[in-house]
Every structure is written in C-alpha cells, then in structure tokens.
C-alpha positions as CSV (number, residue, x, y, z in Angstrom):
1,M,78.2,67.7,202.3
2,N,75.5,65.0,202.8
3,M,75.0,62.9,199.7
4,Q,72.5,60.9,201.0
5,P,68.9,60.9,199.8
6,T,66.3,61.8,202.3
7,F,63.2,59.6,203.2
8,D,59.9,60.1,201.9
9,S,57.4,58.2,203.8
10,S,55.0,59.0,201.4
11,W,57.0,56.4,198.9
12,S,56.2,53.8,200.8
13,V,52.3,54.3,201.6
14,F,52.7,55.1,197.5
15,I,53.6,51.5,196.5
16,E,51.8,49.6,199.2
17,I,48.8,51.7,197.9
18,L,49.9,51.1,194.5
19,S,50.3,47.3,195.0
20,D,46.8,47.0,196.6
21,E,45.5,48.6,193.9
22,F,47.0,46.2,191.4
23,T,46.1,43.5,193.6
24,E,42.6,44.2,193.9
25,K,42.3,45.0,190.3
26,T,44.1,41.6,188.6
27,G,45.1,39.6,191.8
28,F,48.7,40.2,191.0
29,G,51.1,43.0,193.0
30,V,52.5,46.1,191.5
31,Y,56.0,44.7,190.3
32,A,54.0,41.5,188.7
33,H,53.1,44.2,186.3
34,I,55.6,47.3,185.6
35,T,59.1,47.8,186.7
36,P,60.7,49.5,189.8
37,I,61.5,52.2,187.4
38,D,57.9,52.8,186.2
39,V,56.9,52.7,189.6
40,S,59.2,55.6,190.3
41,L,58.2,57.7,187.3
42,A,54.4,57.2,188.6
43,F,55.5,58.5,192.2
44,K,57.2,61.1,190.0
45,Q,54.3,62.3,188.4
46,Y,51.7,61.7,191.5
47,K,54.2,64.1,193.3
48,Q,53.9,66.9,190.6
49,L,50.3,66.8,190.9
50,S,47.9,68.0,193.5
51,S,45.1,65.2,193.6
52,P,45.1,63.0,196.4
53,M,47.3,59.8,196.5
54,R,44.6,57.0,195.9
55,S,43.2,59.0,194.0
56,F,45.8,59.4,191.5
57,V,46.8,55.4,191.9
58,R,43.1,54.2,191.1
59,N,43.6,56.4,188.0
60,Y,46.9,54.9,187.0
61,V,46.3,51.5,187.8
62,R,42.4,51.8,185.6
63,D,44.8,53.0,182.6
64,Y,47.1,50.9,182.9
65,V,44.8,47.8,183.7
C-alpha cells in the first residue's frame, strides 16, 4: 500500500499566487502574515469552492488585510 501523498501542482501555484497577492498589497509575502497551517487551511477552503484561484486569493487577502 502506497502511503505517499500525491503531488497536486495546484498547491504550488496557489502558494505563488497567494504570496504575490500579499506582496502586492502589503509589501511582504504570505508567510510574513499567516502560518503554513493557515495556508493549508486556505488551500482546502479554495478546493471546496468552485471559484477561480486568483479570485479566491484576491478575496482571501482582501479580507485578511
């Protein structure tokens, strides 16, 4: 039985977009504002919704900042 998690390429894109959005709005990347656990929770929330990634991230950062 293979217990290794599968790599979801949308994860790395999500982090990049999230960091870019935080940097654009605040001058600092994502991890200056939220913890890796919060990033993971935000990604899970995004995956449950049907909105485009950039739209979700823009709203997430707007609501955070």
